[in-house]
One Martini backbone bead per residue (centre of mass of N, CA, C, O) as a GRO file, in nm:
protein
  102
    1MET     BB    1   2.739   2.175   5.804
    2SER     BB    2   2.485   2.324   5.699
    3ASP     BB    3   2.640   2.477   5.481
    4ASP     BB    4   2.720   2.227   5.318
    5LEU     BB    5   2.430   2.131   5.260
    6LEU     BB    6   2.335   2.388   5.124
    7THR     BB    7   2.547   2.389   4.900
    8ALA     BB    8   2.478   2.106   4.789
    9GLY     BB    9   2.183   2.172   4.720
   10VAL     BB   10   2.242   2.401   4.520
   11GLU     BB   11   2.421   2.236   4.330
   12LEU     BB   12   2.212   2.016   4.267
   13LYS     BB   13   2.001   2.205   4.150
   14GLY     BB   14   2.181   2.313   3.920
   15TYR     BB   15   2.241   2.041   3.789
   16VAL     BB   16   1.948   1.953   3.731
   17THR     BB   17   1.869   2.198   3.564
   18THR     BB   18   2.083   2.162   3.345
   19LEU     BB   19   2.003   1.875   3.265
   20LEU     BB   20   1.708   1.945   3.177
   21GLU     BB   21   1.781   2.156   2.965
   22ASN     BB   22   1.949   1.965   2.787
   23LEU     BB   23   1.724   1.762   2.737
   24GLU     BB   24   1.530   1.957   2.600
   25LYS     BB   25   1.721   2.035   2.370
   26ASP     BB   26   1.760   1.747   2.257
   27VAL     BB   27   1.463   1.689   2.196
   28ASP     BB   28   1.416   1.928   2.005
   29GLU     BB   29   1.633   1.845   1.800
   30GLN     BB   30   1.509   1.569   1.731
   31PHE     BB   31   1.238   1.676   1.628
   32ASP     BB   32   1.362   1.847   1.403
   33LYS     BB   33   1.483   1.605   1.252
   34TRP     BB   34   1.214   1.452   1.204
   35CYS     BB   35   1.069   1.722   1.062
   36ASP     BB   36   1.226   1.725   0.823
   37ALA     BB   37   1.140   1.760   0.484
   38VAL     BB   38   1.390   1.575   0.369
   39THR     BB   39   1.557   1.394   0.620
   40GLY     BB   40   1.344   1.298   0.792
   41TYR     BB   41   1.165   1.053   0.938
   42LEU     BB   42   0.884   1.140   0.836
   43ALA     BB   43   0.965   1.166   0.539
   44HIS     BB   44   1.050   0.872   0.511
   45LEU     BB   45   0.782   0.745   0.593
   46ILE     BB   46   0.610   0.881   0.372
   47GLY     BB   47   0.772   0.772   0.133
   48CYS     BB   48   0.717   0.474   0.191
   49TYR     BB   49   0.411   0.489   0.179
   50GLU     BB   50   0.389   0.598  -0.111
   51GLY     BB   51   0.538   0.365  -0.245
   52ALA     BB   52   0.345   0.140  -0.153
   53GLN     BB   53   0.092   0.261  -0.279
   54ASN     BB   54   0.192   0.264  -0.574
   55ASP     BB   55   0.246  -0.039  -0.592
   56GLN     BB   56  -0.043  -0.129  -0.534
   57VAL     BB   57  -0.177   0.014  -0.771
   58SER     BB   58  -0.013  -0.130  -0.995
   59VAL     BB   59  -0.104  -0.416  -0.923
   60LEU     BB   60  -0.408  -0.368  -0.960
   61ARG     BB   61  -0.389  -0.287  -1.257
   62GLU     BB   62  -0.262  -0.548  -1.361
   63GLN     BB   63  -0.493  -0.732  -1.269
   64GLU     BB   64  -0.715  -0.596  -1.437
   65GLN     BB   65  -0.583  -0.643  -1.713
   66GLU     BB   66  -0.571  -0.952  -1.692
   67ARG     BB   67  -0.874  -0.995  -1.657
   68GLN     BB   68  -0.956  -0.869  -1.929
   69ARG     BB   69  -0.792  -1.061  -2.108
   70ALA     BB   70  -0.930  -1.321  -2.012
   71LEU     BB   71  -1.217  -1.238  -2.098
   72GLN     BB   72  -1.155  -1.201  -2.399
   73ARG     BB   73  -1.061  -1.491  -2.451
   74ALA     BB   74  -1.322  -1.630  -2.359
   75LEU     BB   75  -1.514  -1.488  -2.561
   76PHE     BB   76  -1.372  -1.581  -2.816
   77LEU     BB   77  -1.401  -1.884  -2.766
   78LEU     BB   78  -1.708  -1.887  -2.741
   79ASN     BB   79  -1.762  -1.775  -3.023
   80PHE     BB   80  -1.610  -1.992  -3.181
   81LEU     BB   81  -1.781  -2.236  -3.066
   82ALA     BB   82  -2.072  -2.138  -3.131
   83ILE     BB   83  -2.063  -2.176  -3.434
   84GLY     BB   84  -2.026  -2.486  -3.436
   85VAL     BB   85  -2.262  -2.562  -3.251
   86THR     BB   86  -2.487  -2.438  -3.425
   87ALA     BB   87  -2.432  -2.604  -3.676
   88TRP     BB   88  -2.464  -2.883  -3.547
   89LEU     BB   89  -2.754  -2.839  -3.441
   90GLY     BB   90  -2.884  -2.788  -3.718
   91VAL     BB   91  -2.811  -3.063  -3.842
   92ALA     BB   92  -2.945  -3.241  -3.629
   93LEU     BB   93  -3.232  -3.128  -3.670
   94GLU     BB   94  -3.253  -3.188  -3.972
   95LYS     BB   95  -3.221  -3.498  -3.945
   96ALA     BB   96  -3.450  -3.547  -3.734
   97ALA     BB   97  -3.691  -3.335  -3.850
   98GLY     BB   98  -3.687  -3.316  -4.161
   99PRO     BB   99  -3.859  -3.562  -4.266
  100ARG     BB  100  -4.122  -3.466  -4.119
  101VAL     BB  101  -4.145  -3.169  -4.226
  102LEU     BB  102  -4.049  -3.223  -4.535
   0.00000   0.00000   0.00000
């Protein structure tokens, strides 16, 4: 009976050792797949990150260009209105103070 237990223990030890070696090999293979420079998970993750970063940069550039266009339109309108307002103010001052000064 003790020989059977000893044999079972040796067989169990061999089975567990083989199982752990296979598990180690599978984990190493999976890490190699993840780290592959072309098709690996990490390469895919980095590609997605770079794509998102480039998209964000392009959106920020578009927003900056739109802000600059809006500022240019506002300055043009202010310049256009300032000419008329200055002329109107000059005429109003001339009518109000002109007879007294001249």
